[in-house]
N, C-alpha and C positions, 0 to 999 in steps of 0.2 A: 513492658516491651512490646507485647502483642498490639497494643493500641497504636504505638508509633509505627510499627510495620504496616498496620492497616491504613494509617494516614498516608504513608508513602505510596502504597498501592492505589489508593483513591486518587491521589494527585497524578500518578503515572497514567492512570486511565483517563482522567479528565484532560490532560495536556497532550496525549499521544498524537492527536491529529494536527493541532494548531501549533504546538510548541514541543516538537519531539526531543529536542536537546534537554529541555527542562524535565520532561517525562523520564528521560533516560537517567538523569541525575537522581530523581526520586526512586526509581527502580533500583539503582545501585545502592542507595542508602538502605532500602529495604533488604537487599541482599546481604549487606554487611551485618544486619541485625539478625537475619534468619536464613543463613545460607543452606541449611538442611531442610528447608521447607520447599516442597516441590512447586507449589503454586507461586511462590516468590521467585524461584528461578525461571519459571515459565514467563512471568510478567517481565522479568529483567531481559529475557531473550527477545520478547516482542518489542520492548522499548528500544533495545539495541538495534534491532532490525529497522525500525522506523528511522533511526538516526544514521543508518548506513554503516553501522559497526558490524560487518558481516561475520568476522571471526568470533567476536564475543557473542553475537546472537546465536551462532551455531553451537558454541560451547554451552551456553546457558540452556538451550532447548534440549540438548543431549543430556545434560544433568537433570533437567526436569523429568525426562522420560525414565532415567535411571531411578529417580526418587518416586516414580509412580504417578506423577502429575501430568506431564506432557503426554498427549495422545497422538494418534496418527494424523489428526487434522492439521498439524503443523508441518507435515511432510513437504508441502509446496514451499513453505517459508524456508525450510532447511535446504531444499534444492536451489532455491533462488539465492540463498547465501553462498552456496558453492559456486554458483554462476558469478556472483559479485566478486568472489575471490579469484576468478579466472581459472576455475577448475571444472570445465564443462563435462569431462568424463565422469567425475564424481557426482555431478548433478544428475547425469543420465543413469548412474547406478541407483540413485534414490528413486528416479522415475520408474525404473524397472524392478524395484524391490517388491517383495511379497506384501509389505505394508501398504503399498500403493493400491493394491486390489481391495483393501478394506475401506477406502475413502468413500464418503457419501458423494452424491452428484456434484455438489459445489466444490468439494475437494478435488474430484477428478478433473473438473474443468480447469480449476486453478493450476493443477499440475501440468495439464496440457499446454496452458499458456506459458508456463515456465519452460517447458520442453521446447516449445516453438522458439522462444527467445534464445535458448541454448543452441538450437540448430542454426539460427541466424548468426550467432557469435562464431560458429564453426564454418561459416560460409555456405551452409547447406540451405539455400533460400527456398528451393522447391519443397524440400522436406519440411521446412518450417510451415509452409502453407498446408501441406497434406496433414501434418500433425493436428491441425485445428479443424479438419473436415470430419467432424464427429456429429452424431445425431442431434446433439443439443444445438448445433449451429443452424439447423433447419427447423427447429421448434417454432411453430407459429405463435405460441404464447410467450409473452415476456416473462422471464425467470430472473431470480436474483443475480445470476451470472451473465445474463444476456448482454448487457452493455459492455462489460470487459471482454467477453468473447468476441463480439462483433468488432470491437476496436482492435483487438489483437490480430484478428484475421485480416482486417483491412491493412494494418501496419505490415503484416507479413507479405501481403500482395504487393504493396508498394516496394518493399525490399526486393521482391522477385521481379520487379519491372512490369507489374500488371496493374498500372494505375487506373485504367479504365474500369476494371472490376472493383478495385479498391474504393472508388468513389461511391458505388452503391452501398458498400458495407459501412463506410464512414457515415453515410446518410442514415442507415439503420441504427448505428451506434448513437448518433445524435438524437434520433427519435426515442431511443431507450434511455438516454441520459437526461432524465427529468430534472435533476438537481444541478446540471451544468458542471459535473465533476471532471469531464474530459474536454479536449479541444476538437472533438469529432466534427462539429459543425464547421470550424475554421479549416480543418484538414480537407473536408469535402469542398468547401468554397475555393480553396487554393487549387485543387485539382481541376475544378470546373471553371476556374477563372472568374469567380463571382466576388462581389463586394458585399460584406455583411454590414447592414445599417442598423444601428441601435435606435429603435423608434422611441424608447423611453427617454433617451438623451435629447432627441429632437423635440419631443413634446415639452420636456423641461426647459429647453432653450426658448421655445415659443412663449411659454408662460412667463419667463423671466424678462421678456422684452419690455422696455419702458420702466423697469424697476432699477433701483440702485444696486450695484454689485454687492454681493454678500461677502463677508469675511470668510477666508478659508478655515475650515474646522480641522485643525491639526491636533491629534491626540498624542501627546508626548508620553512615552512609556519609560518607566525607570529601568535602569540596567537590570538584567536578569541575575538573580542571586545564584551563586555557585554553591554546591554542596561539597564541602571538603571532608577529609577524614578528621573531623573534629566532633566534639560532643553534639549530640543530636538536638540540643536545645536551639541551635541556629537554624534548624529546618522549619519551613512554614508549616503551620498547623492546618489541619483540615478535618472534617467530620470523619469519624471512624466507621466508614461503611465500605464493604468490599464491592468492587466492580470487577467484572471479567474483562480481560484485555479485548479490545476491538479486533475483529478479523482484519487480517492484513489485506490492504487494498493497493499497495504500491509495490513496484519492482525497482531494482537498481537501474540506473541509466543504461541504455543500450550501448554496447561497445561497437565501435566501427568495424 
């Protein structure tokens, strides 16, 4: 049974970013097999969070903490789940909890980003801006949290009606976003009234002039298999190697 649990956790980790629904199914399958194992409940919670299942994510992460696996690093995720469930006061209770003081710098920044979103949900737009005016915002060196912090601050400025200031911070977020994970460049261009030109596409078009049009390369994908409450033989196999869940990088959609 341990090998099957391991396979499910591997697949949940591999699919978390690109196929969150499939990752969630694997995590649930692992949970059915080993519901008393803390790391399994933790993985299930993170997978549920990526799939937008806020209530289940919160329950699984609480269970993981009771079983001694979940640690304080998941506090921002739990607060974000409360926010996703439309319970801003409970989210703020987690932000102000004693456990929040034990977070590392990355965790503290993530918790501030969640708090800023909660303030916006409550219509406290100026407070949302002030919440993110922390020393890390002025750090001249790029840190692992810089991109998300810059973007969140710019977004809060826009919500507060301070688009002129927001443009500068979207530009900083775009400069820090080396992998193109956000739309910071597009947000900056929109505020400044600029058009973004894809030079790679233009070069490709120039090279293709005078040649016959190529066929469109369409990759057809088979329907995603569902994991039902049936014997585990129906679940896809994968190497039995444990992976840690990836840090959460996403938040639920902003409520108007």
